[in-house]
C-alpha positions as CSV (number, residue, x, y, z in Angstrom):
1,X,53.4,-0.2,-23.9
2,X,50.7,2.1,-25.4
3,X,51.6,2.9,-29.0
4,X,49.6,6.1,-29.1
5,X,49.3,7.6,-25.7
6,X,47.2,10.6,-26.7
7,X,43.5,10.7,-27.5
8,X,42.9,14.3,-27.0
9,X,42.0,15.6,-24.5
10,X,43.1,12.4,-22.7
11,X,46.4,10.8,-22.0
12,X,46.1,7.0,-22.0
13,X,47.9,5.6,-19.0
14,X,47.3,1.9,-18.9
15,X,44.8,-0.7,-20.3
16,X,42.4,-1.9,-17.6
17,X,39.9,-3.9,-19.7
18,X,39.2,-5.4,-23.1
19,X,36.2,-7.0,-24.7
20,X,34.6,-7.7,-28.1
21,X,33.1,-4.2,-28.2
22,X,36.1,-2.1,-27.2
23,X,39.2,-1.5,-25.0
24,X,39.1,0.4,-21.7
25,X,42.0,2.5,-20.5
26,X,42.8,4.5,-17.4
27,X,43.3,8.0,-18.7
28,X,44.2,11.5,-17.5
29,X,42.1,14.4,-18.6
30,X,44.8,16.9,-19.5
31,X,42.8,20.1,-18.7
32,X,42.6,19.3,-14.9
33,X,44.6,16.1,-14.4
34,X,41.5,14.2,-13.2
35,X,41.5,10.4,-13.8
36,X,38.8,8.8,-16.0
37,X,38.2,5.6,-17.8
38,X,38.1,5.8,-21.6
39,X,36.5,3.1,-23.7
40,X,37.5,3.1,-27.4
41,X,37.2,1.0,-30.5
42,X,40.7,0.3,-32.0
43,X,41.2,2.1,-35.3
44,X,41.9,-1.2,-37.1
45,X,38.3,-2.4,-36.5
46,X,36.1,-1.8,-39.5
47,X,33.1,-4.1,-38.8
48,X,30.1,-1.8,-39.2
49,X,28.0,-3.8,-36.8
50,X,30.6,-3.3,-34.0
51,X,31.0,0.4,-34.9
52,X,27.2,1.0,-34.9
53,X,26.8,-0.9,-31.7
54,X,29.5,1.3,-30.1
55,X,27.9,4.5,-31.3
56,X,24.6,3.3,-29.8
57,X,26.3,2.4,-26.5
58,X,27.5,6.0,-26.3
59,X,23.9,7.2,-26.7
60,X,22.6,4.7,-24.1
61,X,25.1,5.4,-21.4
62,X,25.0,9.2,-21.6
63,X,21.3,9.1,-20.5
64,X,21.9,6.7,-17.5
65,X,22.7,8.9,-14.5
66,X,22.3,6.7,-11.5
67,X,24.5,6.0,-8.4
68,X,24.5,2.3,-9.3
69,X,25.5,2.7,-12.9
70,X,28.9,3.8,-14.1
71,X,28.6,7.5,-15.1
72,X,29.5,8.5,-18.7
73,X,30.7,12.0,-19.7
74,X,30.2,12.0,-23.4
75,X,32.1,10.7,-26.4
76,X,33.4,11.2,-29.9
77,X,32.5,9.4,-33.2
78,X,34.5,11.1,-35.9
79,X,36.3,9.4,-38.7
80,X,38.2,6.5,-37.2
81,X,38.0,7.9,-33.6
82,X,35.3,6.4,-31.5
83,X,35.6,6.7,-27.7
84,X,33.8,7.9,-24.7
85,X,34.9,8.8,-21.1
86,X,33.4,7.5,-17.9
87,X,34.2,7.6,-14.2
88,X,37.2,5.5,-13.2
89,X,36.2,2.8,-10.6
90,X,39.2,1.7,-8.5
91,X,37.7,-1.1,-6.4
92,X,37.8,-4.0,-8.9
93,X,34.8,-6.1,-9.9
94,X,32.7,-8.8,-8.3
95,X,34.6,-11.2,-10.5
96,X,37.8,-10.1,-8.7
97,X,36.0,-10.7,-5.3
98,X,35.1,-14.2,-6.3
99,X,38.7,-15.0,-7.4
100,X,40.1,-13.6,-4.2
101,X,37.6,-15.0,-1.7
102,X,36.1,-18.1,-3.5
103,X,32.6,-17.0,-2.6
104,X,30.8,-14.2,-0.8
105,X,28.6,-14.4,2.3
106,X,24.9,-14.4,1.9
107,X,24.6,-11.2,4.0
108,X,27.0,-9.3,1.7
109,X,25.4,-10.8,-1.4
110,X,22.0,-9.5,-0.4
111,X,23.5,-6.0,0.2
112,X,25.1,-6.2,-3.3
113,X,21.8,-7.5,-4.8
114,X,19.9,-4.5,-3.6
115,X,22.3,-2.2,-5.4
116,X,22.2,-4.4,-8.5
117,X,18.4,-4.1,-8.5
118,X,18.6,-0.3,-8.2
119,X,20.8,0.0,-11.3
120,X,18.8,-2.5,-13.3
121,X,15.4,-1.0,-12.5
122,X,16.7,2.4,-13.5
123,X,17.8,1.1,-16.9
124,X,14.7,-1.0,-17.4
125,X,12.4,1.9,-16.8
126,X,14.1,3.6,-19.7
127,X,13.6,0.6,-22.0
128,X,17.2,-0.5,-21.8
129,X,18.0,-4.2,-21.5
130,X,21.6,-4.9,-20.6
131,X,21.9,-8.5,-21.9
132,X,25.4,-9.1,-20.3
133,X,24.8,-9.2,-16.6
134,X,27.7,-11.0,-15.0
135,X,30.1,-10.5,-12.0
136,X,32.7,-8.8,-14.2
137,X,30.3,-6.1,-15.2
138,X,29.6,-5.0,-11.6
139,X,32.4,-2.6,-10.4
140,X,33.1,-1.7,-6.8
141,X,34.1,1.8,-5.7
142,X,36.7,2.1,-2.9
143,X,33.7,2.9,-0.6
144,X,31.9,-0.3,-1.4
145,X,29.2,1.1,-3.8
146,X,28.4,-1.3,-6.7
147,X,28.0,0.1,-10.2
148,X,26.8,-1.6,-13.4
149,X,29.1,-1.2,-16.4
150,X,29.4,-2.2,-20.1
151,X,26.3,-1.6,-22.0
152,X,27.9,-2.7,-25.3
153,X,25.3,-5.4,-25.8
154,X,22.3,-3.5,-24.5
155,X,19.2,-3.3,-26.5
156,X,16.6,-0.5,-26.5
157,X,12.9,-1.3,-26.9
158,X,11.5,0.0,-30.2
159,X,15.1,0.7,-31.4
160,X,16.5,-0.6,-34.7
161,X,17.9,-4.1,-34.3
162,X,21.6,-4.7,-34.6
163,X,21.3,-8.4,-33.9
164,X,19.8,-10.8,-36.5
165,X,16.8,-12.8,-35.4
166,X,17.7,-16.0,-33.8
167,X,21.3,-14.9,-33.1
168,X,22.8,-15.3,-29.6
169,X,24.8,-12.6,-27.9
170,X,26.0,-12.5,-24.3
171,X,28.1,-14.5,-21.9
172,X,27.0,-18.2,-22.0
173,X,27.2,-18.8,-18.3
174,X,24.6,-16.2,-17.6
175,X,22.2,-16.4,-20.5
176,X,18.5,-16.8,-20.1
177,X,16.8,-19.5,-22.2
178,X,15.1,-16.9,-24.5
179,X,18.5,-15.2,-25.1
180,X,20.0,-18.5,-26.1
181,X,17.1,-19.3,-28.5
182,X,17.1,-15.7,-29.9
183,X,13.4,-15.5,-29.2
184,X,11.3,-13.9,-27.9
185,X,13.1,-10.5,-27.8
186,X,15.1,-9.6,-24.6
187,X,13.1,-8.1,-21.8
188,X,13.7,-7.0,-18.2
189,X,13.3,-10.7,-17.1
190,X,16.2,-11.6,-19.4
191,X,18.5,-9.5,-17.2
192,X,16.8,-10.8,-14.0
193,X,17.6,-14.4,-15.0
194,X,21.2,-13.4,-15.4
195,X,21.0,-11.7,-12.0
196,X,19.8,-15.0,-10.5
197,X,22.9,-16.8,-12.0
198,X,25.2,-14.0,-10.5
199,X,23.6,-14.3,-7.1
200,X,23.9,-18.1,-7.1
201,X,27.6,-17.8,-8.1
202,X,28.4,-15.2,-5.4
203,X,26.9,-17.2,-2.6
204,X,28.2,-20.6,-3.7
205,X,31.4,-19.7,-5.6
206,X,30.2,-21.6,-8.7
207,X,27.5,-21.0,-11.4
208,X,24.3,-23.2,-11.3
209,X,25.2,-24.9,-14.5
210,X,28.7,-26.3,-15.3
211,X,30.1,-28.3,-18.1
212,X,33.3,-28.8,-20.1
213,X,32.1,-26.9,-23.1
214,X,29.8,-23.9,-23.7
215,X,27.3,-25.9,-25.7
216,X,26.5,-28.2,-22.8
217,X,26.1,-25.2,-20.4
218,X,23.7,-23.5,-22.8
219,X,21.7,-26.8,-23.1
220,X,21.4,-26.9,-19.3
221,X,20.1,-23.4,-19.2
222,X,17.4,-24.5,-21.7
223,X,16.4,-27.8,-20.3
224,X,17.9,-28.6,-16.8
225,X,16.3,-27.6,-13.5
226,X,18.8,-25.4,-11.6
227,X,19.8,-26.6,-8.2
228,X,18.5,-24.8,-5.1
229,X,21.0,-22.5,-3.5
230,X,20.6,-24.4,-0.2
231,X,21.7,-27.6,-1.9
232,X,25.2,-26.1,-2.2
233,X,25.2,-23.8,0.8
234,X,22.9,-25.3,3.4
235,X,22.9,-22.3,5.7
236,X,21.8,-19.8,3.0
237,X,18.7,-17.9,4.2
238,X,15.5,-19.5,2.9
239,X,14.3,-16.1,1.6
240,X,17.4,-15.7,-0.5
241,X,17.0,-19.3,-1.8
242,X,13.5,-18.4,-2.9
243,X,14.5,-15.2,-4.6
244,X,17.3,-16.9,-6.6
245,X,15.0,-19.8,-7.5
246,X,12.3,-17.5,-8.8
247,X,14.9,-15.6,-10.9
248,X,16.1,-18.8,-12.5
249,X,12.8,-19.9,-13.8
250,X,12.9,-21.1,-17.5
251,X,9.7,-19.3,-18.4
252,X,9.8,-15.5,-18.6
253,X,6.3,-15.2,-17.0
254,X,7.4,-17.2,-14.0
255,X,10.2,-14.8,-13.1
256,X,9.7,-11.6,-11.0
257,X,8.0,-8.8,-12.9
258,X,10.7,-6.3,-12.2
259,X,13.9,-5.6,-10.3
260,X,11.8,-3.6,-7.9
261,X,9.9,-6.7,-7.0
262,X,13.2,-8.5,-6.4
263,X,14.3,-5.6,-4.2
264,X,11.1,-5.8,-2.1
265,X,11.7,-9.5,-1.5
266,X,15.3,-8.7,-0.4
267,X,13.9,-6.0,1.8
268,X,11.8,-8.6,3.7
269,X,15.0,-10.4,4.8
270,X,14.9,-8.6,8.2
271,X,17.6,-10.6,9.9
272,X,20.2,-9.4,7.5
273,X,19.1,-5.8,7.0
274,X,18.4,-4.7,10.5
275,X,21.8,-5.9,11.8
276,X,25.0,-3.9,11.5
277,X,27.3,-5.6,9.0
278,X,30.9,-6.3,10.1
279,X,33.9,-5.8,7.9
280,X,33.7,-9.4,6.8
281,X,30.2,-8.9,5.6
282,X,28.7,-11.2,8.3
283,X,26.0,-9.5,10.3
284,X,26.1,-10.2,14.0
285,X,22.4,-10.8,14.1
286,X,22.5,-13.3,11.3
287,X,25.2,-15.2,13.0
288,X,22.9,-16.0,15.9
289,X,19.5,-16.1,14.2
290,X,19.3,-19.9,14.0
291,X,19.2,-20.1,17.8
292,X,16.1,-18.0,18.0
293,X,13.0,-20.1,18.4
294,X,10.5,-17.2,18.2
295,X,9.2,-17.6,14.7
296,X,9.3,-19.7,11.5
297,X,8.6,-19.0,7.9
298,X,7.9,-21.5,5.1
299,X,10.6,-21.8,2.6
300,X,9.6,-20.8,-1.0
301,X,8.5,-23.6,-3.3
302,X,9.7,-23.8,-6.8
303,X,6.9,-23.1,-9.3
304,X,5.7,-26.3,-10.9
305,X,7.8,-28.5,-8.7
306,X,7.0,-31.1,-6.1
307,X,9.7,-29.9,-3.7
308,X,8.4,-29.9,-0.1
309,X,8.6,-26.9,2.1
310,X,10.9,-26.5,5.0
311,X,11.1,-24.1,7.9
312,X,13.8,-22.2,9.6
313,X,14.0,-19.7,12.4
314,X,13.8,-16.0,11.4
315,X,12.6,-12.8,12.9
316,X,10.3,-10.2,11.5
317,X,10.5,-6.5,11.4
318,X,10.9,-3.5,9.2
319,X,14.1,-2.8,7.2
320,X,15.7,0.0,5.2
321,X,15.1,-1.2,1.7
322,X,17.8,-3.7,1.6
323,X,20.6,-1.8,3.3
324,X,21.8,-1.9,6.9
325,X,20.6,0.8,9.2
326,X,23.2,2.6,11.4
327,X,21.5,1.4,14.6
328,X,18.6,-0.7,15.9
329,X,15.9,0.7,18.1
330,X,15.4,-1.7,21.1
331,X,11.7,-2.7,21.5
332,X,11.7,-1.3,25.0
333,X,12.7,2.1,23.6
334,X,9.7,2.2,21.3
335,X,7.4,1.2,24.1
336,X,8.9,3.8,26.4
337,X,8.4,6.5,23.8
338,X,4.8,5.5,23.5
339,X,4.3,5.6,27.2
340,X,5.9,9.0,27.5
341,X,3.7,10.3,24.7
342,X,0.6,9.0,26.5
343,X,1.7,10.6,29.8
344,X,2.5,13.9,28.0
345,X,-0.9,13.9,26.3
346,X,-2.8,13.2,29.6
347,X,-0.8,15.9,31.5
348,X,-1.5,18.5,28.8
349,X,-5.1,17.4,28.6
350,X,-5.6,17.9,32.3
351,X,-4.1,21.4,32.1
352,X,-5.4,22.8,28.9
353,X,-8.4,20.8,27.6
354,X,-8.7,18.3,24.7
355,X,-8.3,20.6,21.7
356,X,-5.4,22.6,23.1
357,X,-3.7,19.4,24.4
358,X,-3.8,17.8,21.0
359,X,-2.4,20.9,19.3
360,X,0.3,21.2,22.0
361,X,1.3,17.5,21.4
362,X,1.5,18.0,17.6
363,X,3.6,21.1,18.1
364,X,5.9,19.3,20.5
365,X,6.7,16.5,18.1
366,X,6.9,18.8,15.1
367,X,9.6,20.7,17.0
368,X,11.4,17.5,18.0
369,X,11.6,16.5,14.3
370,X,12.9,19.9,13.3
371,X,15.4,20.6,16.1
372,X,16.3,17.5,18.1
373,X,20.0,16.4,17.9
374,X,19.0,12.8,18.6
375,X,18.3,10.6,15.6
376,X,16.2,8.2,17.7
377,X,14.0,11.1,18.9
378,X,13.5,12.3,15.4
379,X,12.5,8.9,14.2
380,X,10.0,8.6,17.1
381,X,8.6,12.0,16.2
382,X,8.0,10.8,12.6
383,X,6.1,7.8,13.9
384,X,4.0,9.9,16.2
385,X,3.2,12.5,13.6
386,X,2.3,9.8,11.1
387,X,-0.2,8.4,13.5
388,X,-1.7,11.9,14.0
389,X,-1.6,12.5,10.2
390,X,-4.3,9.9,9.7
391,X,-6.9,12.7,10.1
392,X,-4.8,15.8,10.7
393,X,-3.5,17.8,7.7
394,X,-1.1,19.8,9.9
395,X,0.6,16.7,11.2
396,X,0.8,15.5,7.6
397,X,2.5,18.7,6.6
398,X,4.9,18.4,9.5
399,X,6.2,15.1,8.1
400,X,7.8,16.9,5.2
401,X,10.7,18.0,7.4
402,X,11.7,14.4,7.8
403,X,12.1,13.9,4.0
404,X,15.1,16.3,4.0
405,X,16.6,15.2,7.3
406,X,20.4,14.8,7.3
407,X,20.2,11.2,8.5
408,X,19.3,8.4,6.1
409,X,17.4,6.5,8.8
410,X,15.1,9.5,9.4
411,X,14.4,10.0,5.7
412,X,13.6,6.3,5.2
413,X,11.3,6.2,8.3
414,X,9.5,9.3,7.1
415,X,9.0,7.8,3.6
416,X,7.6,4.6,5.0
417,X,5.4,6.4,7.4
418,X,4.0,8.6,4.6
419,X,3.5,5.5,2.5
420,X,1.4,3.9,5.2
421,X,-1.1,6.8,5.0
422,X,-2.3,5.6,1.6
423,X,-4.4,8.1,-0.5
424,X,-3.9,10.8,2.1
425,X,-0.2,10.9,1.1
426,X,-1.0,11.8,-2.5
427,X,0.5,15.3,-2.0
428,X,3.9,13.7,-1.5
429,X,4.1,11.8,-4.8
430,X,6.2,14.6,-6.3
431,X,8.5,14.5,-3.3
432,X,8.9,10.7,-3.6
433,X,9.8,11.1,-7.3
434,X,12.5,13.7,-6.4
435,X,14.0,11.5,-3.7
436,X,13.9,8.5,-6.0
437,X,15.9,10.3,-8.6
438,X,18.2,12.5,-6.5
439,X,18.9,11.2,-3.0
440,X,22.5,10.0,-2.6
441,X,21.5,7.0,-0.5
442,X,20.3,3.8,-2.3
443,X,18.1,2.9,0.7
444,X,16.3,6.2,0.4
445,X,15.8,5.9,-3.3
446,X,14.4,2.4,-2.9
447,X,12.0,3.4,-0.2
448,X,10.9,6.5,-2.2
449,X,10.3,4.3,-5.3
450,X,8.2,1.8,-3.4
451,X,6.3,4.5,-1.6
452,X,5.5,6.4,-4.7
453,X,4.1,3.3,-6.4
454,X,2.1,2.3,-3.4
455,X,0.6,5.8,-2.9
456,X,-0.4,6.1,-6.6
457,X,-2.0,2.6,-6.5
458,X,-4.0,3.5,-3.3
459,X,-5.0,6.7,-4.9
460,X,-6.5,4.9,-7.9
461,X,-8.6,2.5,-5.8
């Protein structure tokens, strides 16, 4: 029973969460009956550090508008009333998923990891270190989107400190060595270490370090080499084993430089990302990949270790930034499209002459991109126009239509095709920035972020 149901303009309905920094309630906004989550500090708490930290949390979350971070809608800090409202997420947490299922498939873990990286990178780019990355702080919407929550322990670079030097804050199972020691200061790699622990736990159903008491677990984080993911789950993809192993390195400098770098590594796991994912999270392609003898890759080697490499079968190809595409293009269809293009060019050439033929070809594929009802045809037109855009400004201009296409697959293919043009694509940096910030699909935002960085680097060379 809630003693005081009213926190104007909210009616508190039920408690849905509680932690050291506040209590979360499901609440009704009385002006329009919409449901929100309200996080508040109980009025009987007078610890100034907790109160100051909560006020800073309000400032932090109101500036984090990202599809993979729980949205905040402002708060109040007046007298003994301290609370803020945020979107209500009704799909539970990854912690709930682990309790219900025991562990999560590698395929689904990789999909979740892509969304985790998106939210973390957005926060890190704004100087915000979460410091409490764990399964319970990743919420799932009813549609399967993952959102990072609870910035109560977050730090801001160059902000005044609310934690004494050498003091440990966080959840002991997921703490990076530097977080345990209290030095050096938390950094993006601190969150990435915790991300590695989370991914390990999702795939295996258990954390990499276990003991009867927290002190022993913390000591293992400091001194003990973590087990490889494959030692617990032998059929875990080698690429995922390598990503998790790199995240769990003791030294900050040995971990990935950013969440974007982790996302790129995930993006290269083609067997998972190109295949449609079933309701169980198991991709049909991944289920049969071990029987494919076409190619092998060398398993990642732990830095500074003497572990030998191993190989396993895998395919190569392009992916949509860590998220499954809606369909696959058979290799024969791409070859057929190229053949048709060649025939079309030769036919027009014979009738109209080289210059006119080229212009007619460009116009044809520009029209296909703008008007075709077939997603596959529009993707093919993007590839053709990108090839022509190597030395044709009009073809480069025509690609812009693909950036605003209604289909995610077309937008992602357009972004990647533009990225492949290097310095010639510099005019699209602003467009990539817009897509990175505003597109509703995480795969598009990832692709745009990667393309923007690659274009800018190539332009500087």
